[in-house]
matplotlib code that plots the C-alpha trace (Angstrom):
import matplotlib.pyplot as plt

x = [80.4, 77.6, 74.0, 71.3, 68.7, 70.5, 68.5, 65.2, 66.2, 66.9, 63.5, 62.0, 63.8, 62.6, 59.0, 56.3, 54.4, 57.3, 56.4, 58.7, 60.6, 60.8, 63.7, 63.3, 66.0, 67.7, 70.6, 73.9, 72.4, 73.6, 70.6, 72.6, 75.4, 73.1, 71.2, 74.3, 75.9, 72.7, 72.7, 76.3, 75.8, 72.5, 72.1, 74.0, 74.2, 72.9, 71.4, 71.8, 70.1, 70.6, 68.0, 69.9, 73.1, 71.3, 68.1, 67.6, 66.4, 63.2, 61.9, 61.4, 58.7, 57.0, 55.7, 54.7, 53.7, 54.9, 57.5, 59.3, 59.6, 60.9, 63.5, 64.6, 65.2, 67.2, 69.3, 70.1, 71.0, 73.1, 74.5, 73.4, 71.7, 68.5, 67.4, 64.2, 64.9, 68.7, 69.1, 68.6, 67.3, 68.0, 66.3, 68.2, 67.4, 63.8, 62.4, 61.8, 60.5, 56.8, 56.4, 59.1, 57.5, 54.1, 55.6, 56.1, 52.3, 52.9, 56.1, 53.9, 50.9, 52.5, 56.1, 56.5, 59.4, 61.7, 63.3, 63.3, 64.0, 63.7, 65.6, 66.2, 67.0, 63.9, 61.8, 59.5, 58.6, 57.8, 55.6, 53.7, 52.2, 49.1, 49.9, 53.2, 51.9, 51.2, 48.8, 49.1, 51.6, 54.9, 56.8, 58.3, 61.5, 63.2, 66.9, 67.9, 71.4, 73.5, 72.5, 74.9, 75.1, 76.1, 78.6, 80.2, 80.4, 82.0, 84.5, 85.7, 83.8, 81.9, 82.5, 80.6, 77.8, 77.5, 77.5, 74.6, 72.6, 73.3, 71.9, 68.9, 68.4, 67.7, 70.8, 73.7, 76.2, 79.8, 82.2, 84.4, 81.6, 79.9, 82.9, 84.0, 80.4, 80.0, 83.2, 82.1, 78.7, 80.4, 82.2, 78.9, 77.5, 80.4, 80.3, 76.5, 75.2, 75.8, 78.0, 80.7, 81.1, 81.4, 83.9, 86.1, 86.4, 86.4, 88.8, 91.1, 90.5, 90.5, 88.4, 88.9, 87.8, 84.8, 83.9, 84.3, 82.0, 79.3, 79.6, 79.3, 76.2, 74.5, 75.5, 74.0, 70.7, 70.7, 71.0, 68.1, 65.9, 66.0, 64.3, 61.0, 58.5, 57.6, 60.7, 59.2, 59.4, 63.2, 64.3, 61.7, 63.0, 66.5, 65.4, 63.6, 66.5, 69.0, 66.8, 66.6, 69.6, 68.0, 64.6, 66.2, 68.3, 65.2, 64.2, 60.8, 61.6, 58.1, 58.5, 57.9, 57.7, 58.9, 62.2, 62.5, 62.0, 60.6, 56.9, 56.7, 53.3, 52.4, 50.5, 53.6, 56.0, 54.0, 54.4, 58.1, 58.2, 56.1, 58.6, 61.4, 59.2, 58.3, 62.0, 62.6, 65.3, 63.4, 61.1, 57.9, 56.8, 53.3, 52.1, 49.7, 46.8, 46.1, 47.2, 45.0, 44.9, 45.6, 48.1, 47.5, 43.9, 45.1, 47.5, 47.4, 48.2, 49.0, 51.9, 54.9, 58.7, 61.2, 64.3, 67.0, 67.5, 70.9, 72.6, 76.0, 74.4, 72.7, 76.1, 77.7, 74.7, 75.0, 78.8, 79.7, 83.3, 84.4, 86.8, 83.7, 84.3, 87.0, 85.3, 83.5, 79.7, 79.6, 78.4, 75.4, 74.4, 75.1, 72.2, 70.2, 70.5, 69.3, 71.9, 70.8, 67.1, 67.8, 69.8, 67.1, 64.4, 66.5, 66.8, 63.1, 62.1, 64.0, 62.4, 58.7, 56.2, 54.3, 56.0, 56.6, 54.7, 55.4, 53.2, 52.9, 50.5, 50.5, 49.7, 51.7, 54.1, 55.0, 56.5, 57.5, 60.0, 58.4, 55.5, 55.9, 53.2, 54.4, 51.7, 48.7, 50.6, 51.9, 55.1, 56.3, 60.0, 62.2, 65.6, 68.2, 71.7, 73.5, 73.3, 70.8, 67.6, 65.0, 61.8, 58.7, 57.0, 57.5, 56.0, 53.1, 52.1, 51.8, 49.6, 47.3, 47.1, 47.7, 45.8, 47.3, 51.0, 52.6, 56.2, 58.0, 61.3, 64.2, 67.3, 70.4, 74.1, 73.1, 73.3, 70.6, 68.1, 64.4, 63.2, 59.6, 58.0, 60.8, 63.2, 66.5, 68.3, 71.8, 72.0, 74.3, 71.6, 69.0, 69.0, 67.8, 64.8, 62.1, 63.8, 64.5, 60.9, 59.9, 62.4, 61.2, 57.5, 58.4, 60.3, 57.4, 55.0, 57.1, 57.1]
y = [-37.9, -37.0, -37.1, -35.3, -38.0, -40.2, -38.3, -39.2, -42.8, -42.9, -41.4, -44.1, -46.8, -45.5, -44.9, -47.1, -46.8, -47.9, -49.7, -51.2, -48.4, -47.6, -45.2, -43.3, -41.5, -41.3, -43.5, -42.8, -40.4, -42.5, -44.8, -48.0, -46.3, -44.5, -47.7, -49.8, -47.0, -46.7, -50.5, -50.4, -47.5, -48.6, -52.4, -55.4, -56.6, -55.9, -58.4, -57.0, -58.5, -57.1, -58.4, -57.2, -59.0, -62.1, -62.6, -66.0, -64.2, -63.2, -66.8, -66.8, -64.2, -65.8, -69.0, -67.8, -64.8, -66.4, -64.0, -66.6, -68.9, -66.1, -65.0, -68.6, -69.1, -65.9, -66.7, -70.2, -69.0, -66.0, -67.2, -64.0, -64.1, -62.2, -61.5, -59.6, -56.0, -56.5, -57.0, -54.3, -55.9, -54.2, -55.2, -53.3, -52.9, -53.9, -51.7, -54.8, -57.0, -56.2, -59.3, -58.1, -54.6, -56.2, -58.4, -55.2, -55.5, -58.9, -57.7, -54.8, -57.0, -60.3, -59.5, -56.0, -57.1, -57.0, -53.7, -53.6, -51.1, -51.3, -49.2, -49.2, -47.1, -45.9, -47.0, -44.1, -45.6, -49.0, -47.3, -45.4, -48.8, -49.5, -53.2, -52.5, -50.3, -51.7, -48.9, -47.8, -50.6, -48.7, -45.6, -43.5, -41.5, -39.5, -39.0, -36.1, -34.9, -33.5, -30.0, -27.1, -27.7, -31.3, -30.1, -27.9, -30.7, -33.0, -30.2, -29.9, -26.6, -27.6, -24.1, -22.5, -25.0, -24.5, -20.8, -21.0, -23.1, -20.7, -17.5, -16.6, -12.9, -11.2, -9.1, -8.9, -11.7, -10.6, -10.6, -13.2, -15.7, -14.1, -14.2, -17.8, -19.0, -17.2, -18.9, -22.4, -21.9, -21.3, -24.6, -26.4, -25.1, -26.9, -30.2, -30.4, -32.7, -36.2, -37.9, -39.3, -35.9, -34.2, -36.8, -36.3, -32.6, -32.8, -35.8, -35.4, -31.9, -33.5, -31.4, -33.8, -36.8, -34.8, -33.9, -37.5, -38.7, -36.3, -37.5, -41.1, -40.4, -38.6, -41.5, -44.0, -42.0, -42.1, -45.9, -46.0, -44.3, -47.5, -49.3, -47.7, -50.5, -48.7, -48.6, -45.8, -43.5, -43.9, -41.4, -38.9, -39.1, -38.5, -35.5, -33.9, -34.6, -33.0, -30.0, -29.0, -26.6, -24.9, -24.6, -23.0, -20.7, -18.8, -15.6, -17.1, -20.6, -22.1, -25.5, -25.3, -28.6, -26.9, -26.3, -30.1, -30.6, -28.5, -29.1, -31.2, -31.4, -32.1, -35.3, -36.8, -36.1, -35.9, -39.6, -39.3, -36.2, -37.9, -40.8, -38.4, -36.8, -40.2, -41.1, -37.8, -36.9, -33.7, -31.6, -30.3, -26.9, -25.8, -22.3, -21.1, -19.0, -17.3, -17.3, -19.5, -22.7, -25.4, -24.1, -27.2, -26.1, -23.2, -25.2, -24.3, -27.8, -26.4, -24.3, -25.5, -25.3, -28.1, -28.3, -30.9, -33.1, -31.5, -28.2, -29.9, -32.3, -29.3, -27.5, -30.7, -31.3, -27.7, -28.2, -25.2, -25.5, -25.6, -22.7, -20.4, -21.0, -18.4, -15.9, -13.6, -14.1, -15.9, -19.2, -17.4, -15.6, -18.3, -19.0, -16.2, -17.6, -21.1, -22.7, -20.4, -21.1, -24.9, -24.6, -22.7, -25.2, -28.1, -26.7, -25.7, -29.2, -30.5, -28.1, -27.8, -30.7, -29.0, -28.8, -25.2, -23.5, -20.3, -17.3, -15.3, -13.1, -11.6, -8.2, -6.7, -9.6, -10.4, -13.6, -14.7, -17.5, -19.7, -19.8, -21.9, -23.1, -23.0, -24.2, -22.0, -19.2, -18.7, -16.8, -15.5, -16.0, -14.1, -15.5, -13.0, -14.1, -10.9, -8.0, -6.0, -7.0, -4.6, -6.7, -5.3, -8.8, -9.1, -5.7, -6.5, -9.7, -7.8, -5.2, -7.9, -10.0, -7.6, -9.6, -13.0, -12.2, -11.8, -11.8, -11.7, -13.5, -12.7, -14.8, -12.9, -12.2, -9.4, -9.8, -11.0, -8.3, -7.7, -4.6, -3.9, -7.2, -8.3, -10.8, -10.9, -14.3, -14.7, -17.7, -19.6, -19.5, -21.2, -24.3, -22.1, -20.7, -22.3, -21.2, -17.7, -17.2, -18.0, -15.5, -12.8, -13.3, -13.1, -9.9, -8.5, -9.4, -7.5, -4.3]
z = [-94.5, -92.1, -93.4, -91.5, -92.4, -89.8, -87.1, -88.9, -89.2, -85.4, -84.7, -86.9, -85.0, -81.6, -82.7, -81.1, -84.4, -86.5, -89.8, -92.4, -94.1, -97.8, -98.5, -101.8, -103.7, -107.1, -108.1, -106.3, -103.8, -100.9, -100.0, -99.5, -97.7, -95.2, -94.4, -93.8, -91.8, -89.7, -89.1, -88.1, -85.6, -84.0, -84.3, -83.2, -86.8, -90.3, -92.7, -96.2, -99.2, -102.7, -105.2, -108.2, -107.3, -106.0, -108.1, -106.4, -103.3, -105.2, -105.3, -101.5, -101.9, -104.8, -103.1, -99.6, -97.5, -94.3, -92.9, -90.7, -93.7, -95.9, -93.3, -92.7, -96.4, -96.6, -93.6, -94.9, -98.3, -97.3, -94.0, -92.3, -88.9, -88.2, -84.6, -83.8, -82.5, -82.8, -86.5, -89.1, -92.3, -95.6, -98.9, -101.6, -105.3, -104.9, -107.7, -109.9, -107.1, -106.5, -104.3, -102.0, -101.8, -101.1, -98.3, -96.3, -95.5, -93.8, -92.0, -90.6, -89.6, -88.6, -87.7, -86.3, -84.1, -87.2, -88.2, -92.0, -94.7, -98.5, -101.0, -104.8, -107.8, -109.7, -106.7, -107.4, -110.7, -109.1, -106.4, -109.0, -110.0, -107.7, -107.5, -105.7, -103.0, -99.5, -98.5, -94.9, -94.0, -94.6, -93.6, -96.3, -96.2, -98.9, -99.2, -101.4, -102.6, -99.8, -98.7, -98.4, -94.7, -95.2, -97.8, -95.1, -92.7, -95.3, -96.2, -92.6, -92.1, -89.0, -87.5, -90.4, -90.2, -86.4, -86.9, -89.4, -87.0, -84.2, -85.9, -83.8, -84.7, -88.0, -88.4, -90.8, -90.9, -89.9, -92.8, -91.0, -91.7, -94.8, -97.1, -96.5, -96.7, -100.1, -101.4, -100.1, -101.8, -105.1, -104.7, -103.8, -107.1, -108.8, -106.9, -106.2, -103.5, -105.0, -102.3, -104.6, -106.3, -102.9, -101.8, -104.8, -103.8, -100.0, -99.6, -102.7, -104.0, -107.4, -109.8, -112.8, -110.7, -109.6, -113.2, -114.2, -111.3, -112.4, -116.0, -114.9, -112.8, -115.7, -117.9, -115.5, -115.5, -119.3, -119.2, -116.8, -119.4, -121.4, -118.5, -119.4, -120.3, -123.5, -125.6, -127.7, -124.7, -124.3, -126.9, -125.7, -122.1, -123.3, -125.4, -122.4, -120.1, -122.4, -123.0, -119.3, -119.4, -122.5, -120.7, -117.7, -119.8, -120.9, -119.1, -118.6, -117.4, -118.1, -119.7, -123.4, -125.4, -128.6, -126.9, -126.5, -130.2, -133.0, -133.4, -130.2, -128.5, -124.9, -125.6, -127.3, -124.5, -121.2, -120.4, -120.9, -118.7, -116.0, -115.9, -115.0, -112.3, -110.8, -110.8, -109.0, -111.5, -112.2, -110.1, -111.7, -110.2, -111.2, -111.8, -109.2, -110.5, -107.1, -103.5, -101.3, -99.2, -99.9, -102.4, -104.7, -105.2, -107.4, -109.7, -113.4, -114.8, -118.2, -117.0, -115.0, -114.7, -114.6, -112.4, -112.1, -109.0, -108.2, -109.0, -109.7, -112.2, -113.8, -114.1, -115.6, -118.0, -119.2, -119.8, -117.6, -116.6, -112.9, -113.8, -113.4, -109.6, -109.7, -111.8, -109.3, -109.4, -112.7, -111.2, -109.7, -112.9, -115.5, -117.7, -116.1, -112.6, -113.4, -111.1, -108.3, -108.8, -108.9, -105.7, -103.9, -105.0, -103.7, -100.3, -100.1, -100.9, -97.9, -95.5, -96.5, -96.8, -99.7, -103.0, -104.0, -106.8, -108.7, -109.6, -112.8, -114.7, -118.2, -119.5, -117.9, -117.2, -113.6, -112.1, -108.6, -108.7, -105.9, -103.5, -100.4, -98.0, -94.4, -92.0, -92.9, -94.6, -98.2, -98.8, -102.1, -102.9, -105.3, -106.2, -107.2, -108.4, -107.5, -105.1, -107.4, -105.8, -107.2, -107.8, -109.4, -109.2, -105.4, -105.0, -107.4, -105.7, -102.4, -104.1, -105.5, -102.3, -99.4, -96.9, -97.7, -97.5, -94.0, -95.3, -98.6, -99.1, -101.3, -101.8, -103.0, -102.3, -99.9, -96.2, -93.8, -93.2, -92.5, -94.4, -93.4, -94.6, -97.0, -95.5, -97.4, -97.0, -98.2, -100.6, -98.3, -95.6, -97.7, -95.5, -92.7, -94.5, -92.4, -89.1, -90.4, -91.5, -87.9, -86.5, -88.9, -88.0, -84.3, -84.9, -86.9, -84.2, -81.6, -83.6]

ax = plt.figure().add_subplot(projection="3d")
ax.plot(x, y, z, "-o")
ax.set_aspect("equal")
plt.show()
């Protein structure tokens, strides 16, 4: 399966400012595979060290900070050769190895001729600890679940993926492309973007194996909860995790602790929730009190929404059967469009540097699903699960902030269209959002 992050890895390899790389991503998202595949494609050889399988490797980092000595010991123990510039060094499962993570500082300062990358499950948790962070001495990269575009490539639909990339005008997508893309997107909602789940469908067309794979991934995450240093937080993390489908099923998807457990209060559960955020198993989207730059300056820290790392995992966690794939628009509308919102957020996170927010007000109630910051502009986004796209909130936010909104964006099952300052993007084109915004702004400027 082709992963688009391979291009970023190649840019890292060629960069004159290259530093040791830390690759972040949740368990089973493909970190090890992509690093080994990258080494196989672009280096003479790869030296792979797994600190979970071979705990004795850790001792080489405990007694010295001399890089040559560390590498010599690793080579002698493993029998792998390491040649500057020609060998790609992978340190895997380093989340419990602070000395290994700290050694990246000395690789950067004293041995830049070595190309090295670190990965590990729950690495976000480890890096949240100040002692494990080699400030300014590493490059970071994030690998997320496979995008819909990557799903198309894995499914043998290169023609559809190429077509989406080739769209360079804001005009309706022909039915010959629209209809199959719509059907493929429904299947993506079922499989999600976890590589093994995608493989079970694209290679074997085995729905039961795909279902079992997603269950095993969720089970593995649940076992990870027990790795929290405070054992009292373990049940709280589990309760929050299992409550996410219920949270997203509400019309107002603002996270409410009482949905987690009757009588629950924020102070009791906020550490458990933060653990899930640091692990990147969930995404925390704050409410924005106004539209301004930087967008983070207007965060209402008391109000936020929670989404899952992957739409397929959300479907599985919610016990929604894959048979919904054949039931018209049901996958798009199930639990009030929660799957669709989760999907849109996933793709926005891969395209924009700043984490999206959402906007709402009370009396009378209005809510816009997401706000994105693109360069020095903020764009409101409405997510519609069907073809009925009437939106009072998208109209209201324009009335309240007329000078701050150049373009409003709506995702729906309708065709690609620019209607005055409202850009309608078909859901299957969500991966193209950043580029389509640019095209729409150009078109608006030419009017």
